[in-house]
N, CA, C and O atoms as a Tripos MOL2 file, in Angstrom:
@<TRIPOS>MOLECULE
protein
  260   259    65     0     0
PROTEIN
NO_CHARGES

@<TRIPOS>ATOM
      1 N           3.6930   86.0890   21.0940 N.3       1 UNK1
      2 CA          4.7310   85.4040   21.8220 C.3       1 UNK1
      3 C           6.0390   86.1830   21.7660 C.2       1 UNK1
      4 O           6.7290   86.3190   22.7760 O.2       1 UNK1
      5 N           6.3790   86.6930   20.5920 N.am      2 UNK2
      6 CA          7.6130   87.4740   20.4570 C.3       2 UNK2
      7 C           7.5280   88.7350   21.3080 C.2       2 UNK2
      8 O           8.5100   89.1430   21.9270 O.2       2 UNK2
      9 N           6.3530   89.3450   21.3340 N.am      3 UNK3
     10 CA          6.2050   90.5640   22.1280 C.3       3 UNK3
     11 C           6.3290   90.2610   23.6210 C.2       3 UNK3
     12 O           6.8300   91.0870   24.3840 O.2       3 UNK3
     13 N           5.8760   89.0850   24.0370 N.am      4 UNK4
     14 CA          6.0290   88.6940   25.4340 C.3       4 UNK4
     15 C           7.5080   88.4940   25.7900 C.2       4 UNK4
     16 O           7.9570   88.8790   26.8700 O.2       4 UNK4
     17 N           8.2430   87.8960   24.8740 N.am      5 UNK5
     18 CA          9.6790   87.7250   25.1000 C.3       5 UNK5
     19 C          10.3940   89.0780   25.1610 C.2       5 UNK5
     20 O          11.2910   89.2780   25.9800 O.2       5 UNK5
     21 N           9.9930   89.9930   24.2960 N.am      6 UNK6
     22 CA         10.5920   91.3260   24.3010 C.3       6 UNK6
     23 C          10.2900   92.0430   25.6180 C.2       6 UNK6
     24 O          11.1580   92.7140   26.1760 O.2       6 UNK6
     25 N           9.0650   91.9000   26.1080 N.am      7 UNK7
     26 CA          8.7230   92.5130   27.3950 C.3       7 UNK7
     27 C           9.5160   91.8990   28.5380 C.2       7 UNK7
     28 O           9.9750   92.6050   29.4360 O.2       7 UNK7
     29 N           9.6760   90.5720   28.4990 N.am      8 UNK8
     30 CA         10.4330   89.8940   29.5500 C.3       8 UNK8
     31 C          11.8960   90.3130   29.5490 C.2       8 UNK8
     32 O          12.5340   90.3520   30.6010 O.2       8 UNK8
     33 N          12.4260   90.6270   28.3750 N.am      9 UNK9
     34 CA         13.8160   91.0690   28.2620 C.3       9 UNK9
     35 C          13.9540   92.5780   28.4280 C.2       9 UNK9
     36 O          15.0580   93.1160   28.3350 O.2       9 UNK9
     37 N          12.8340   93.2640   28.6750 N.am     10 UNK10
     38 CA         12.8120   94.7190   28.8470 C.3      10 UNK10
     39 C          13.3510   95.4380   27.6080 C.2      10 UNK10
     40 O          14.1350   96.3820   27.7120 O.2      10 UNK10
     41 N          12.9160   94.9730   26.4350 N.am     11 UNK11
     42 CA         13.3120   95.5740   25.1660 C.3      11 UNK11
     43 C          12.0580   95.9340   24.3710 C.2      11 UNK11
     44 O          10.9830   95.3730   24.5830 O.2      11 UNK11
     45 N          12.2250   96.8730   23.4620 N.am     12 UNK12
     46 CA         11.1320   97.1530   22.5450 C.3      12 UNK12
     47 C          11.0820   96.0150   21.5170 C.2      12 UNK12
     48 O          12.0960   95.3610   21.2760 O.2      12 UNK12
     49 N           9.9210   95.7760   20.9140 N.am     13 UNK13
     50 CA          9.8340   94.7080   19.9150 C.3      13 UNK13
     51 C          10.8040   94.8930   18.7450 C.2      13 UNK13
     52 O          11.3370   93.9160   18.2190 O.2      13 UNK13
     53 N          11.0290   96.1320   18.3440 N.am     14 UNK14
     54 CA         11.9570   96.3890   17.2460 C.3      14 UNK14
     55 C          13.3780   95.9920   17.6280 C.2      14 UNK14
     56 O          14.0810   95.3660   16.8350 O.2      14 UNK14
     57 N          13.8010   96.3480   18.8300 N.am     15 UNK15
     58 CA         15.1360   95.9770   19.2930 C.3      15 UNK15
     59 C          15.2710   94.4640   19.4020 C.2      15 UNK15
     60 O          16.3000   93.8930   19.0430 O.2      15 UNK15
     61 N          14.2250   93.8270   19.8980 N.am     16 UNK16
     62 CA         14.2620   92.3750   20.0360 C.3      16 UNK16
     63 C          14.3770   91.7010   18.6780 C.2      16 UNK16
     64 O          15.1580   90.7630   18.5210 O.2      16 UNK16
     65 N          13.6060   92.1650   17.6840 N.am     17 UNK17
     66 CA         13.6860   91.6140   16.3400 C.3      17 UNK17
     67 C          15.0780   91.8230   15.7450 C.2      17 UNK17
     68 O          15.6220   90.9220   15.1070 O.2      17 UNK17
     69 N          15.6460   92.9900   15.9490 N.am     18 UNK18
     70 CA         16.9740   93.2830   15.4230 C.3      18 UNK18
     71 C          18.0250   92.3720   16.0410 C.2      18 UNK18
     72 O          18.8850   91.8480   15.3330 O.2      18 UNK18
     73 N          17.9640   92.1830   17.3430 N.am     19 UNK19
     74 CA         18.9200   91.3000   18.0240 C.3      19 UNK19
     75 C          18.7240   89.8580   17.5810 C.2      19 UNK19
     76 O          19.7010   89.1560   17.3200 O.2      19 UNK19
     77 N          17.4810   89.4050   17.4920 N.am     20 UNK20
     78 CA         17.2030   88.0300   17.0690 C.3      20 UNK20
     79 C          17.6780   87.7810   15.6390 C.2      20 UNK20
     80 O          18.2520   86.7310   15.3500 O.2      20 UNK20
     81 N          17.4440   88.7320   14.7520 N.am     21 UNK21
     82 CA         17.8960   88.5970   13.3720 C.3      21 UNK21
     83 C          19.4200   88.5590   13.3030 C.2      21 UNK21
     84 O          19.9810   87.7770   12.5360 O.2      21 UNK21
     85 N          20.0870   89.3810   14.0800 N.am     22 UNK22
     86 CA         21.5500   89.4030   14.0910 C.3      22 UNK22
     87 C          22.1230   88.0780   14.5940 C.2      22 UNK22
     88 O          23.0950   87.5640   14.0420 O.2      22 UNK22
     89 N          21.5140   87.5360   15.6390 N.am     23 UNK23
     90 CA         21.9810   86.2560   16.1700 C.3      23 UNK23
     91 C          21.7810   85.1410   15.1480 C.2      23 UNK23
     92 O          22.6630   84.3020   14.9670 O.2      23 UNK23
     93 N          20.6350   85.1260   14.4840 N.am     24 UNK24
     94 CA         20.3900   84.1130   13.4600 C.3      24 UNK24
     95 C          21.3540   84.2490   12.2860 C.2      24 UNK24
     96 O          21.8170   83.2450   11.7440 O.2      24 UNK24
     97 N          21.6540   85.4690   11.8940 N.am     25 UNK25
     98 CA         22.5930   85.6990   10.8010 C.3      25 UNK25
     99 C          23.9930   85.2180   11.1660 C.2      25 UNK25
    100 O          24.6550   84.5650   10.3590 O.2      25 UNK25
    101 N          24.4430   85.5340   12.3690 N.am     26 UNK26
    102 CA         25.7600   85.0740   12.8150 C.3      26 UNK26
    103 C          25.8170   83.5560   12.9160 C.2      26 UNK26
    104 O          26.8330   82.9540   12.5690 O.2      26 UNK26
    105 N          24.7490   82.9320   13.3830 N.am     27 UNK27
    106 CA         24.7130   81.4690   13.4730 C.3      27 UNK27
    107 C          24.7670   80.8390   12.0830 C.2      27 UNK27
    108 O          25.4350   79.8230   11.8920 O.2      27 UNK27
    109 N          24.0720   81.4320   11.1120 N.am     28 UNK28
    110 CA         24.0930   80.9090    9.7490 C.3      28 UNK28
    111 C          25.4750   81.0420    9.1240 C.2      28 UNK28
    112 O          25.9280   80.1340    8.4270 O.2      28 UNK28
    113 N          26.1450   82.1530    9.3650 N.am     29 UNK29
    114 CA         27.4950   82.3470    8.8370 C.3      29 UNK29
    115 C          28.4650   81.3460    9.4640 C.2      29 UNK29
    116 O          29.2840   80.7520    8.7630 O.2      29 UNK29
    117 N          28.3750   81.1610   10.7740 N.am     30 UNK30
    118 CA         29.2510   80.2100   11.4590 C.3      30 UNK30
    119 C          29.0010   78.7860   10.9580 C.2      30 UNK30
    120 O          29.9490   78.0290   10.7460 O.2      30 UNK30
    121 N          27.7380   78.4200   10.7690 N.am     31 UNK31
    122 CA         27.4090   77.0950   10.2600 C.3      31 UNK31
    123 C          27.9250   76.9170    8.8350 C.2      31 UNK31
    124 O          28.4360   75.8510    8.4930 O.2      31 UNK31
    125 N          27.7990   77.9390    8.0100 N.am     32 UNK32
    126 CA         28.2860   77.8680    6.6310 C.3      32 UNK32
    127 C          29.7820   77.6600    6.5620 C.2      32 UNK32
    128 O          30.2520   76.8250    5.7890 O.2      32 UNK32
    129 N          30.5380   78.3950    7.3490 N.am     33 UNK33
    130 CA         31.9940   78.2320    7.3390 C.3      33 UNK33
    131 C          32.4110   76.8860    7.9130 C.2      33 UNK33
    132 O          33.3750   76.2830    7.4410 O.2      33 UNK33
    133 N          31.6990   76.4150    8.9190 N.am     34 UNK34
    134 CA         32.0060   75.1050    9.4920 C.3      34 UNK34
    135 C          31.7460   74.0000    8.4820 C.2      34 UNK34
    136 O          32.5720   73.1010    8.3190 O.2      34 UNK34
    137 N          30.6090   74.0580    7.8040 N.am     35 UNK35
    138 CA         30.3130   73.0570    6.7710 C.3      35 UNK35
    139 C          31.3160   73.1300    5.6290 C.2      35 UNK35
    140 O          31.7290   72.0980    5.1020 O.2      35 UNK35
    141 N          31.7040   74.3200    5.2490 N.am     36 UNK36
    142 CA         32.6940   74.4950    4.1860 C.3      36 UNK36
    143 C          34.0000   73.8090    4.5680 C.2      36 UNK36
    144 O          34.6070   73.1160    3.7520 O.2      36 UNK36
    145 N          34.4190   74.0020    5.7860 N.am     37 UNK37
    146 CA         35.6740   73.3960    6.2530 C.3      37 UNK37
    147 C          35.5680   71.8680    6.2890 C.2      37 UNK37
    148 O          36.4990   71.1660    5.8940 O.2      37 UNK37
    149 N          34.4260   71.3610    6.7660 N.am     38 UNK38
    150 CA         34.2350   69.9100    6.8150 C.3      38 UNK38
    151 C          34.2120   69.3010    5.4150 C.2      38 UNK38
    152 O          34.7740   68.2280    5.1960 O.2      38 UNK38
    153 N          33.5630   69.9820    4.4670 N.am     39 UNK39
    154 CA         33.5250   69.4650    3.1050 C.3      39 UNK39
    155 C          34.9130   69.4530    2.4760 C.2      39 UNK39
    156 O          35.2390   68.5280    1.7320 O.2      39 UNK39
    157 N          35.7280   70.4480    2.7550 N.am     40 UNK40
    158 CA         37.0920   70.4700    2.2180 C.3      40 UNK40
    159 C          37.9230   69.3240    2.7690 C.2      40 UNK40
    160 O          38.6690   68.6810    2.0300 O.2      40 UNK40
    161 N          37.7970   69.0670    4.0650 N.am     41 UNK41
    162 CA         38.5400   67.9450    4.6670 C.3      41 UNK41
    163 C          38.0920   66.6170    4.0860 C.2      41 UNK41
    164 O          38.9250   65.7580    3.7940 O.2      41 UNK41
    165 N          36.8020   66.4370    3.9160 N.am     42 UNK42
    166 CA         36.2790   65.1850    3.3710 C.3      42 UNK42
    167 C          36.7060   65.0130    1.9140 C.2      42 UNK42
    168 O          36.9710   63.8970    1.4670 O.2      42 UNK42
    169 N          36.7680   66.1040    1.1910 N.am     43 UNK43
    170 CA         37.1570   66.0390   -0.2150 C.3      43 UNK43
    171 C          38.6010   65.5670   -0.3680 C.2      43 UNK43
    172 O          38.9110   64.8420   -1.3120 O.2      43 UNK43
    173 N          39.4810   65.9640    0.5370 N.am     44 UNK44
    174 CA         40.8840   65.5620    0.4630 C.3      44 UNK44
    175 C          41.0510   64.0670    0.7060 C.2      44 UNK44
    176 O          41.9900   63.4610    0.1910 O.2      44 UNK44
    177 N          40.1610   63.4710    1.4760 N.am     45 UNK45
    178 CA         40.2770   62.0600    1.8300 C.3      45 UNK45
    179 C          39.7090   61.1280    0.7660 C.2      45 UNK45
    180 O          40.0510   59.9460    0.7510 O.2      45 UNK45
    181 N          38.8630   61.6180   -0.1140 N.am     46 UNK46
    182 CA         38.1830   60.7540   -1.0740 C.3      46 UNK46
    183 C          39.0310   60.5030   -2.3110 C.2      46 UNK46
    184 O          39.8210   61.3470   -2.7320 O.2      46 UNK46
    185 N          38.8430   59.3200   -2.8790 N.am     47 UNK47
    186 CA         39.5340   58.9560   -4.1100 C.3      47 UNK47
    187 C          38.5810   58.9410   -5.3090 C.2      47 UNK47
    188 O          39.0230   59.0220   -6.4550 O.2      47 UNK47
    189 N          37.2930   58.8390   -5.0500 N.am     48 UNK48
    190 CA         36.2870   58.7500   -6.0960 C.3      48 UNK48
    191 C          36.0320   60.1340   -6.6990 C.2      48 UNK48
    192 O          35.8060   61.0990   -5.9690 O.2      48 UNK48
    193 N          36.0670   60.2290   -8.0240 N.am     49 UNK49
    194 CA         35.8670   61.5190   -8.6900 C.3      49 UNK49
    195 C          34.4410   62.0410   -8.5410 C.2      49 UNK49
    196 O          34.2260   63.2460   -8.4090 O.2      49 UNK49
    197 N          33.4570   61.1200   -8.5630 N.am     50 UNK50
    198 CA         32.0640   61.5590   -8.4240 C.3      50 UNK50
    199 C          31.8170   62.1200   -7.0360 C.2      50 UNK50
    200 O          31.1240   63.1260   -6.8890 O.2      50 UNK50
    201 N          32.3740   61.4850   -6.0230 N.am     51 UNK51
    202 CA         32.2040   61.9710   -4.6540 C.3      51 UNK51
    203 C          32.8820   63.3270   -4.4810 C.2      51 UNK51
    204 O          32.3600   64.2040   -3.7930 O.2      51 UNK51
    205 N          34.0440   63.4950   -5.1050 N.am     52 UNK52
    206 CA         34.7250   64.7920   -5.0450 C.3      52 UNK52
    207 C          33.8860   65.8820   -5.6980 C.2      52 UNK52
    208 O          33.8040   67.0010   -5.1910 O.2      52 UNK52
    209 N          33.2720   65.5540   -6.8090 N.am     53 UNK53
    210 CA         32.4290   66.5310   -7.5130 C.3      53 UNK53
    211 C          31.2410   66.9370   -6.6410 C.2      53 UNK53
    212 O          30.9120   68.1190   -6.5380 O.2      53 UNK53
    213 N          30.6120   65.9650   -6.0280 N.am     54 UNK54
    214 CA         29.4640   66.2640   -5.1660 C.3      54 UNK54
    215 C          29.8870   67.1270   -3.9860 C.2      54 UNK54
    216 O          29.1940   68.0840   -3.6430 O.2      54 UNK54
    217 N          31.0180   66.8020   -3.3600 N.am     55 UNK55
    218 CA         31.4890   67.5980   -2.2320 C.3      55 UNK55
    219 C          31.8890   69.0060   -2.6530 C.2      55 UNK55
    220 O          31.6880   69.9560   -1.8960 O.2      55 UNK55
    221 N          32.4500   69.1550   -3.8490 N.am     56 UNK56
    222 CA         32.7780   70.4940   -4.3420 C.3      56 UNK56
    223 C          31.5140   71.3290   -4.5260 C.2      56 UNK56
    224 O          31.5060   72.5210   -4.2190 O.2      56 UNK56
    225 N          30.4490   70.7060   -5.0260 N.am     57 UNK57
    226 CA         29.1840   71.4280   -5.1770 C.3      57 UNK57
    227 C          28.6110   71.8060   -3.8180 C.2      57 UNK57
    228 O          28.1360   72.9280   -3.6400 O.2      57 UNK57
    229 N          28.6470   70.8920   -2.8650 N.am     58 UNK58
    230 CA         28.1480   71.2010   -1.5240 C.3      58 UNK58
    231 C          28.9900   72.2730   -0.8420 C.2      58 UNK58
    232 O          28.4670   73.1130   -0.1100 O.2      58 UNK58
    233 N          30.2890   72.2380   -1.0860 N.am     59 UNK59
    234 CA         31.1770   73.2430   -0.4970 C.3      59 UNK59
    235 C          30.8350   74.6400   -1.0010 C.2      59 UNK59
    236 O          30.8610   75.6030   -0.2350 O.2      59 UNK59
    237 N          30.5180   74.7520   -2.2730 N.am     60 UNK60
    238 CA         30.2100   76.0720   -2.8270 C.3      60 UNK60
    239 C          28.8680   76.5850   -2.3260 C.2      60 UNK60
    240 O          28.6510   77.7970   -2.3130 O.2      60 UNK60
    241 N          27.9630   75.7090   -1.9150 N.am     61 UNK61
    242 CA         26.6560   76.1260   -1.4310 C.3      61 UNK61
    243 C          26.6680   76.4940    0.0440 C.2      61 UNK61
    244 O          25.8080   77.2560    0.4860 O.2      61 UNK61
    245 N          27.6040   75.9830    0.8080 N.am     62 UNK62
    246 CA         27.5700   76.1810    2.2540 C.3      62 UNK62
    247 C          27.8680   77.6090    2.6830 C.2      62 UNK62
    248 O          27.2930   78.0700    3.6690 O.2      62 UNK62
    249 N          28.7240   78.3150    2.0000 N.am     63 UNK63
    250 CA         29.0860   79.6680    2.4270 C.3      63 UNK63
    251 C          27.9300   80.6610    2.2500 C.2      63 UNK63
    252 O          27.6600   81.4280    3.1730 O.2      63 UNK63
    253 N          27.2380   80.6780    1.1060 N.am     64 UNK64
    254 CA         26.1180   81.6220    1.0080 C.3      64 UNK64
    255 C          24.9660   81.2880    1.9350 C.2      64 UNK64
    256 O          24.1510   82.1540    2.2530 O.2      64 UNK64
    257 N          24.8910   80.0320    2.3710 N.am     65 UNK65
    258 CA         23.8090   79.6350    3.2600 C.3      65 UNK65
    259 C          23.8950   80.4570    4.5180 C.2      65 UNK65
    260 O          23.0750   80.2920    5.4210 O.2      65 UNK65
@<TRIPOS>BOND
     1     1     2 1
     2     2     3 1
     3     3     4 2
     4     3     5 am
     5     5     6 1
     6     6     7 1
     7     7     8 2
     8     7     9 am
     9     9    10 1
    10    10    11 1
    11    11    12 2
    12    11    13 am
    13    13    14 1
    14    14    15 1
    15    15    16 2
    16    15    17 am
    17    17    18 1
    18    18    19 1
    19    19    20 2
    20    19    21 am
    21    21    22 1
    22    22    23 1
    23    23    24 2
    24    23    25 am
    25    25    26 1
    26    26    27 1
    27    27    28 2
    28    27    29 am
    29    29    30 1
    30    30    31 1
    31    31    32 2
    32    31    33 am
    33    33    34 1
    34    34    35 1
    35    35    36 2
    36    35    37 am
    37    37    38 1
    38    38    39 1
    39    39    40 2
    40    39    41 am
    41    41    42 1
    42    42    43 1
    43    43    44 2
    44    43    45 am
    45    45    46 1
    46    46    47 1
    47    47    48 2
    48    47    49 am
    49    49    50 1
    50    50    51 1
    51    51    52 2
    52    51    53 am
    53    53    54 1
    54    54    55 1
    55    55    56 2
    56    55    57 am
    57    57    58 1
    58    58    59 1
    59    59    60 2
    60    59    61 am
    61    61    62 1
    62    62    63 1
    63    63    64 2
    64    63    65 am
    65    65    66 1
    66    66    67 1
    67    67    68 2
    68    67    69 am
    69    69    70 1
    70    70    71 1
    71    71    72 2
    72    71    73 am
    73    73    74 1
    74    74    75 1
    75    75    76 2
    76    75    77 am
    77    77    78 1
    78    78    79 1
    79    79    80 2
    80    79    81 am
    81    81    82 1
    82    82    83 1
    83    83    84 2
    84    83    85 am
    85    85    86 1
    86    86    87 1
    87    87    88 2
    88    87    89 am
    89    89    90 1
    90    90    91 1
    91    91    92 2
    92    91    93 am
    93    93    94 1
    94    94    95 1
    95    95    96 2
    96    95    97 am
    97    97    98 1
    98    98    99 1
    99    99   100 2
   100    99   101 am
   101   101   102 1
   102   102   103 1
   103   103   104 2
   104   103   105 am
   105   105   106 1
   106   106   107 1
   107   107   108 2
   108   107   109 am
   109   109   110 1
   110   110   111 1
   111   111   112 2
   112   111   113 am
   113   113   114 1
   114   114   115 1
   115   115   116 2
   116   115   117 am
   117   117   118 1
   118   118   119 1
   119   119   120 2
   120   119   121 am
   121   121   122 1
   122   122   123 1
   123   123   124 2
   124   123   125 am
   125   125   126 1
   126   126   127 1
   127   127   128 2
   128   127   129 am
   129   129   130 1
   130   130   131 1
   131   131   132 2
   132   131   133 am
   133   133   134 1
   134   134   135 1
   135   135   136 2
   136   135   137 am
   137   137   138 1
   138   138   139 1
   139   139   140 2
   140   139   141 am
   141   141   142 1
   142   142   143 1
   143   143   144 2
   144   143   145 am
   145   145   146 1
   146   146   147 1
   147   147   148 2
   148   147   149 am
   149   149   150 1
   150   150   151 1
   151   151   152 2
   152   151   153 am
   153   153   154 1
   154   154   155 1
   155   155   156 2
   156   155   157 am
   157   157   158 1
   158   158   159 1
   159   159   160 2
   160   159   161 am
   161   161   162 1
   162   162   163 1
   163   163   164 2
   164   163   165 am
   165   165   166 1
   166   166   167 1
   167   167   168 2
   168   167   169 am
   169   169   170 1
   170   170   171 1
   171   171   172 2
   172   171   173 am
   173   173   174 1
   174   174   175 1
   175   175   176 2
   176   175   177 am
   177   177   178 1
   178   178   179 1
   179   179   180 2
   180   179   181 am
   181   181   182 1
   182   182   183 1
   183   183   184 2
   184   183   185 am
   185   185   186 1
   186   186   187 1
   187   187   188 2
   188   187   189 am
   189   189   190 1
   190   190   191 1
   191   191   192 2
   192   191   193 am
   193   193   194 1
   194   194   195 1
   195   195   196 2
   196   195   197 am
   197   197   198 1
   198   198   199 1
   199   199   200 2
   200   199   201 am
   201   201   202 1
   202   202   203 1
   203   203   204 2
   204   203   205 am
   205   205   206 1
   206   206   207 1
   207   207   208 2
   208   207   209 am
   209   209   210 1
   210   210   211 1
   211   211   212 2
   212   211   213 am
   213   213   214 1
   214   214   215 1
   215   215   216 2
   216   215   217 am
   217   217   218 1
   218   218   219 1
   219   219   220 2
   220   219   221 am
   221   221   222 1
   222   222   223 1
   223   223   224 2
   224   223   225 am
   225   225   226 1
   226   226   227 1
   227   227   228 2
   228   227   229 am
   229   229   230 1
   230   230   231 1
   231   231   232 2
   232   231   233 am
   233   233   234 1
   234   234   235 1
   235   235   236 2
   236   235   237 am
   237   237   238 1
   238   238   239 1
   239   239   240 2
   240   239   241 am
   241   241   242 1
   242   242   243 1
   243   243   244 2
   244   243   245 am
   245   245   246 1
   246   246   247 1
   247   247   248 2
   248   247   249 am
   249   249   250 1
   250   250   251 1
   251   251   252 2
   252   251   253 am
   253   253   254 1
   254   254   255 1
   255   255   256 2
   256   255   257 am
   257   257   258 1
   258   258   259 1
   259   259   260 2
@<TRIPOS>SUBSTRUCTURE
     1 UNK1         2 RESIDUE 1 A UNK
     2 UNK2         6 RESIDUE 1 A UNK
     3 UNK3        10 RESIDUE 1 A UNK
     4 UNK4        14 RESIDUE 1 A UNK
     5 UNK5        18 RESIDUE 1 A UNK
     6 UNK6        22 RESIDUE 1 A UNK
     7 UNK7        26 RESIDUE 1 A UNK
     8 UNK8        30 RESIDUE 1 A UNK
     9 UNK9        34 RESIDUE 1 A UNK
    10 UNK10       38 RESIDUE 1 A UNK
    11 UNK11       42 RESIDUE 1 A UNK
    12 UNK12       46 RESIDUE 1 A UNK
    13 UNK13       50 RESIDUE 1 A UNK
    14 UNK14       54 RESIDUE 1 A UNK
    15 UNK15       58 RESIDUE 1 A UNK
    16 UNK16       62 RESIDUE 1 A UNK
    17 UNK17       66 RESIDUE 1 A UNK
    18 UNK18       70 RESIDUE 1 A UNK
    19 UNK19       74 RESIDUE 1 A UNK
    20 UNK20       78 RESIDUE 1 A UNK
    21 UNK21       82 RESIDUE 1 A UNK
    22 UNK22       86 RESIDUE 1 A UNK
    23 UNK23       90 RESIDUE 1 A UNK
    24 UNK24       94 RESIDUE 1 A UNK
    25 UNK25       98 RESIDUE 1 A UNK
    26 UNK26      102 RESIDUE 1 A UNK
    27 UNK27      106 RESIDUE 1 A UNK
    28 UNK28      110 RESIDUE 1 A UNK
    29 UNK29      114 RESIDUE 1 A UNK
    30 UNK30      118 RESIDUE 1 A UNK
    31 UNK31      122 RESIDUE 1 A UNK
    32 UNK32      126 RESIDUE 1 A UNK
    33 UNK33      130 RESIDUE 1 A UNK
    34 UNK34      134 RESIDUE 1 A UNK
    35 UNK35      138 RESIDUE 1 A UNK
    36 UNK36      142 RESIDUE 1 A UNK
    37 UNK37      146 RESIDUE 1 A UNK
    38 UNK38      150 RESIDUE 1 A UNK
    39 UNK39      154 RESIDUE 1 A UNK
    40 UNK40      158 RESIDUE 1 A UNK
    41 UNK41      162 RESIDUE 1 A UNK
    42 UNK42      166 RESIDUE 1 A UNK
    43 UNK43      170 RESIDUE 1 A UNK
    44 UNK44      174 RESIDUE 1 A UNK
    45 UNK45      178 RESIDUE 1 A UNK
    46 UNK46      182 RESIDUE 1 A UNK
    47 UNK47      186 RESIDUE 1 A UNK
    48 UNK48      190 RESIDUE 1 A UNK
    49 UNK49      194 RESIDUE 1 A UNK
    50 UNK50      198 RESIDUE 1 A UNK
    51 UNK51      202 RESIDUE 1 A UNK
    52 UNK52      206 RESIDUE 1 A UNK
    53 UNK53      210 RESIDUE 1 A UNK
    54 UNK54      214 RESIDUE 1 A UNK
    55 UNK55      218 RESIDUE 1 A UNK
    56 UNK56      222 RESIDUE 1 A UNK
    57 UNK57      226 RESIDUE 1 A UNK
    58 UNK58      230 RESIDUE 1 A UNK
    59 UNK59      234 RESIDUE 1 A UNK
    60 UNK60      238 RESIDUE 1 A UNK
    61 UNK61      242 RESIDUE 1 A UNK
    62 UNK62      246 RESIDUE 1 A UNK
    63 UNK63      250 RESIDUE 1 A UNK
    64 UNK64      254 RESIDUE 1 A UNK
    65 UNK65      258 RESIDUE 1 A UNK
């Protein structure tokens, strides 16, 4: 199936894999930074210490994702 997509795009399979991997990597980085920002905003609004702790842990995990 991947080779059919590469043929349809007039690319070699290696080029197609490289482009697909790059797009997935950029999407993961964008999602990680977006989640990090959302967790920081939510953390500022909370008053509960346990909820803040959980959000801090989730915030630290989102960037490497």
